[in-house]
C-alpha positions as CSV (number, residue, x, y, z in Angstrom):
1,M,-0.2,0.2,-0.1
2,D,1.3,3.8,-0.7
3,K,0.9,5.6,2.6
4,M,1.8,9.1,1.6
5,P,-1.8,9.1,-0.4
6,V,-3.5,7.6,2.5
7,L,-1.9,9.9,4.7
8,S,-2.4,13.0,2.3
9,T,-6.2,12.6,2.5
10,S,-6.9,11.4,6.0
11,P,-8.7,13.9,8.5
12,L,-6.7,12.9,11.1
13,F,-3.4,14.7,9.2
14,E,-4.3,17.8,7.9
15,M,-3.1,20.9,8.1
16,L,0.7,18.5,8.2
17,S,3.3,19.5,5.9
18,N,5.1,16.7,3.6
19,Q,7.8,16.2,6.2
20,E,5.3,15.5,8.8
21,L,3.3,13.5,7.0
22,E,6.7,11.4,5.8
23,Y,7.3,10.4,9.2
24,V,4.3,9.3,9.9
25,A,4.3,7.5,6.9
26,E,7.5,5.6,8.5
27,L,6.0,5.4,11.7
28,S,2.5,3.3,10.2
29,R,2.6,-0.5,9.8
30,P,0.2,-1.9,6.7
31,R,-2.6,-4.3,8.2
32,R,-4.9,-6.1,5.8
33,F,-7.7,-7.8,6.8
34,S,-10.4,-10.1,5.4
35,A,-14.0,-9.4,5.2
36,G,-15.9,-10.2,8.7
37,Q,-12.2,-10.6,10.6
38,V,-12.7,-8.6,13.6
39,I,-9.5,-5.9,14.1
40,F,-10.5,-5.2,17.4
41,E,-13.1,-5.7,20.6
42,E,-14.9,-4.4,22.5
43,G,-13.6,-4.5,26.2
44,E,-10.4,-4.6,24.8
45,L,-7.9,-2.4,25.9
46,G,-6.7,-0.3,23.7
47,D,-3.3,1.5,22.2
48,S,-3.5,2.1,18.7
49,L,-5.7,3.7,16.1
50,Y,-6.1,2.6,12.3
51,V,-6.5,4.5,8.9
52,I,-8.2,3.5,6.5
53,G,-6.6,3.1,3.2
54,A,-8.7,0.3,1.2
55,G,-12.3,-1.2,1.9
56,E,-14.7,-0.8,4.5
57,V,-14.8,-1.4,8.4
58,E,-18.1,-1.4,10.8
59,V,-18.1,-0.6,14.3
60,V,-20.4,-2.6,15.8
61,R,-22.3,-2.7,19.7
62,R,-24.3,-5.4,21.5
63,D,-28.0,-4.0,22.2
64,A,-29.9,-4.8,25.5
65,A,-31.1,-7.8,24.4
66,G,-27.9,-8.7,23.2
67,E,-27.9,-8.5,19.3
68,L,-24.8,-6.7,17.7
69,K,-26.1,-3.9,16.1
70,V,-23.9,-2.0,13.2
71,I,-23.3,1.9,14.4
72,A,-21.5,2.9,11.8
73,V,-19.6,2.1,8.4
74,L,-16.2,3.8,7.8
75,T,-14.6,4.3,4.8
76,P,-10.9,6.0,3.0
77,P,-9.4,7.7,4.3
78,Q,-11.3,7.8,7.7
79,F,-9.7,6.8,10.9
80,F,-11.0,4.6,13.9
81,G,-9.5,3.4,17.5
82,E,-8.4,7.0,18.7
83,M,-10.8,7.3,21.7
84,S,-8.1,4.8,23.8
85,L,-5.5,6.5,23.2
86,I,-7.1,9.7,24.0
87,D,-9.2,8.6,27.4
88,K,-7.3,5.6,28.0
89,E,-10.3,3.4,28.4
90,Y,-11.0,-0.2,26.9
91,R,-12.4,-0.3,23.4
92,S,-16.4,0.9,23.5
93,A,-16.9,-1.0,20.1
94,T,-16.0,-3.7,17.9
95,V,-14.8,-2.9,14.8
96,R,-14.4,-5.8,11.7
97,A,-14.1,-5.4,7.8
98,R,-17.0,-5.5,6.1
99,S,-15.0,-6.0,2.9
100,D,-11.4,-7.2,2.5
101,A,-9.8,-4.0,4.0
102,E,-6.5,-2.4,4.1
103,L,-5.8,-0.1,6.8
104,L,-2.4,2.0,8.8
105,H,-1.9,1.5,11.9
106,L,-0.6,3.6,14.4
107,T,0.3,3.2,18.4
108,A,0.6,5.4,21.0
109,E,4.5,4.6,21.0
110,N,4.2,6.1,17.2
111,L,2.7,9.0,18.0
112,T,5.2,9.6,20.9
113,A,7.6,9.6,18.9
114,F,5.4,11.7,16.2
115,R,5.1,14.3,19.2
116,K,8.6,14.7,20.0
117,Q,9.8,15.1,16.3
118,H,7.1,17.2,15.3
119,R,5.3,19.2,17.8
120,D,3.2,21.6,16.1
121,G,2.3,18.5,13.8
122,F,1.6,15.9,16.7
123,T,-0.7,19.5,17.9
124,F,-2.5,19.2,14.2
125,V,-3.1,15.5,15.0
126,V,-4.9,16.2,18.4
127,I,-7.3,19.1,17.1
128,N,-8.6,16.7,14.2
129,I,-9.1,13.6,16.5
130,A,-11.2,16.4,18.6
131,R,-12.9,17.5,15.7
132,V,-14.3,14.3,14.3
133,L,-15.2,13.0,17.7
134,S,-17.3,16.8,17.9
135,A,-18.8,15.4,14.2
136,R,-19.5,12.0,15.4
137,L,-20.5,13.5,18.7
138,R,-23.1,16.0,16.8
139,E,-23.8,12.9,14.2
140,A,-24.8,10.9,17.6
141,N,-26.9,13.4,19.4
142,T,-29.1,14.0,16.1
143,R,-29.6,10.2,15.9
144,L,-30.8,10.1,19.6
145,A,-32.8,13.2,19.1
146,A,-34.4,12.0,16.5
147,R,-35.8,8.3,18.4
148,L,-37.6,10.6,21.6
């Protein structure tokens, strides 16, 4: 997978310079998942995030009856898994490949290395995570309000 096109189009890395993107590309590791394969499970301790390069993933949670419900479908160049990096809590949902998927994997350790080399770029990454989390929260509030 050519990492630079994936990283340069991801909302996670908006406002980063080419030099910063190249460093993130060096740090990231490509991962492939087959359709239906679980990327991570709800309740696992998370220490990484993923950027989608190709394919689709679905975010699922169990409802009150214990049935898995799809709460989101994500496509390139979206990212996921960032919540556990921010709050150091367990994964809040299960994510599985909806189709064959190619992802870029970044660990907390990778992001720490990026912070040490590129403080301004790291600040942009944190702002971008906050932006996306805010948009997701607004969308969840809209869906919740529609059910009331």
